[in-house]
C-alpha positions in Angstrom: -7.8 11.0 -33.5 -8.8 11.4 -29.8 -7.2 9.0 -27.4 -9.7 6.4 -26.0 -9.7 6.1 -22.2 -9.7 2.5 -21.1 -12.1 1.4 -18.4 -10.6 0.1 -15.1 -12.0 -3.4 -16.0 -10.1 -3.3 -19.3 -6.9 -2.3 -17.6 -7.4 -4.9 -14.8 -8.0 -7.6 -17.5 -4.6 -7.0 -19.0 -2.9 -7.9 -15.7 -1.0 -5.7 -13.2 2.5 -6.5 -14.4 1.6 -5.6 -18.0 0.5 -2.1 -17.2 3.2 -1.1 -14.7 6.3 -3.1 -15.7 8.0 0.1 -16.9 7.1 2.1 -13.8 10.2 1.2 -11.7 11.6 4.4 -10.5 12.7 4.7 -6.9 13.6 8.1 -5.4 15.1 8.1 -1.9 15.2 11.2 0.2 17.5 10.5 3.1 16.9 13.8 4.8 13.1 13.4 5.0 13.5 9.6 5.5 11.0 9.0 2.7 11.0 7.2 -0.7 8.7 7.5 -3.8 8.4 4.1 -5.3 6.7 3.4 -8.6 4.3 0.5 -8.7 6.3 -1.7 -11.0 9.4 -1.9 -8.8 10.1 -5.1 -6.9 10.8 -5.3 -3.2 14.3 -6.4 -3.9 15.0 -3.3 -6.0 13.6 -1.1 -3.2 15.9 -2.7 -0.6 18.9 -2.3 -2.9 18.2 1.4 -3.7 17.8 2.3 -0.1 21.0 0.5 0.9 22.9 2.3 -1.9 21.9 5.7 -0.3 22.0 4.9 3.4 22.9 1.8 5.4 20.8 2.8 8.5 17.5 3.3 6.7 15.0 0.6 5.7 11.3 0.1 5.0 8.9 -2.5 6.2 8.6 -4.9 3.3 8.2 -8.5 2.5 10.8 -11.2 2.3 10.4 -12.2 -1.4 12.7 -9.8 -3.4 10.9 -10.5 -6.7 7.4 -9.5 -5.5 6.1 -6.3 -7.0 5.5 -3.5 -4.6 2.0 -2.7 -6.1 0.4 -6.0 -4.9 2.4 -6.1 -1.7 1.6 -2.6 -0.7 -2.0 -2.6 -1.7 -2.5 -5.9 0.1 -1.3 -4.5 3.4 2.3 -5.6 3.3 3.5 -7.8 6.1 7.2 -8.2 6.5 10.0 -9.2 8.9 10.0 -5.8 10.7 6.2 -5.5 10.9 6.1 -6.6 14.5 8.1 -3.6 15.6 7.2 -1.0 12.9 3.8 -2.1 11.6 2.9 -3.2 8.1 3.7 -1.4 4.9 0.2 0.0 4.9 1.0 1.7 8.2 4.1 3.4 6.7 2.6 4.7 3.4 2.3 8.4 3.6 1.1 9.3 0.1 0.2 7.7 -3.2 -0.4 8.7 -6.9 -3.5 7.1 -8.4 -5.3 7.4 -11.7 -9.0 7.3 -11.4 -11.6 6.0 -14.0 -11.7 9.5 -15.6 -7.9 9.5 -16.2 -7.1 12.1 -13.5 -4.1 11.7 -11.3 -4.8 12.1 -7.6 -2.6 12.2 -4.5 -3.6 11.7 -0.9 -5.1 15.1 -0.5 -7.2 15.1 -3.7 -8.4 11.5 -3.4 -9.5 12.0 0.2 -8.6 10.1 3.4 -11.3 7.4 3.0 -10.0 6.5 -0.5 -6.4 6.7 0.7 -7.2 4.4 3.6 -8.9 1.9 1.2 -5.9 1.6 -1.2 -3.6 0.6 1.7 -4.7 -3.0 2.3 -8.0 -3.1 0.5 -6.6 -4.2 -2.9 -5.6 -1.0 -4.7 -6.8 -1.9 -8.2 -10.4 -1.8 -7.0 -10.1 2.0 -6.5 -8.1 3.1 -9.5 -4.6 2.5 -10.9 -1.9 3.2 -8.4 1.3 4.4 -10.1 3.5 5.3 -7.1 3.7 5.2 -3.4 5.5 7.4 -0.9 6.7 5.4 2.1 8.3 6.4 5.4 11.8 5.0 5.9 12.8 3.7 9.3 16.0 4.0 11.3 17.7 0.7 11.8 21.1 -0.2 13.4 24.0 -0.4 11.0 24.9 -3.9 12.3 22.4 -6.5 13.3 22.7 -10.0 14.8 21.6 -13.0 12.8 21.2 -16.4 14.4 19.7 -19.8 13.7 17.8 -21.8 16.3 18.3 -25.5 15.9 
């Protein structure tokens, strides 16, 4: 029996966590200072995996560790380091997306306009994003934390 391809509306109606909850892989490349992050991972998981590999690399992400990267990244992604390094959208260098025909596209095959749109324009409007490639940033090994009272 041939497999039926679901429409984007059917997939969207099931909810984003339902369709990506098992896509949680995070691959860190410390030499290239990049990471491939699947859409179902949480921001906290990404921070943890980066810290496991290298204490002086980070990415611009939000402050809620339980937020999923899919919604955070496709919504632009403002975080604590955004003032200096830009938003998550500014630091995404590639993505894997499944279009309505079931084909997987990367930045090159989807085109620059489509790639621009998924970074801040609400990614589910343009296909199902399954993973993101982000630029990792150099940070100091020790930072100062203070409270203003």
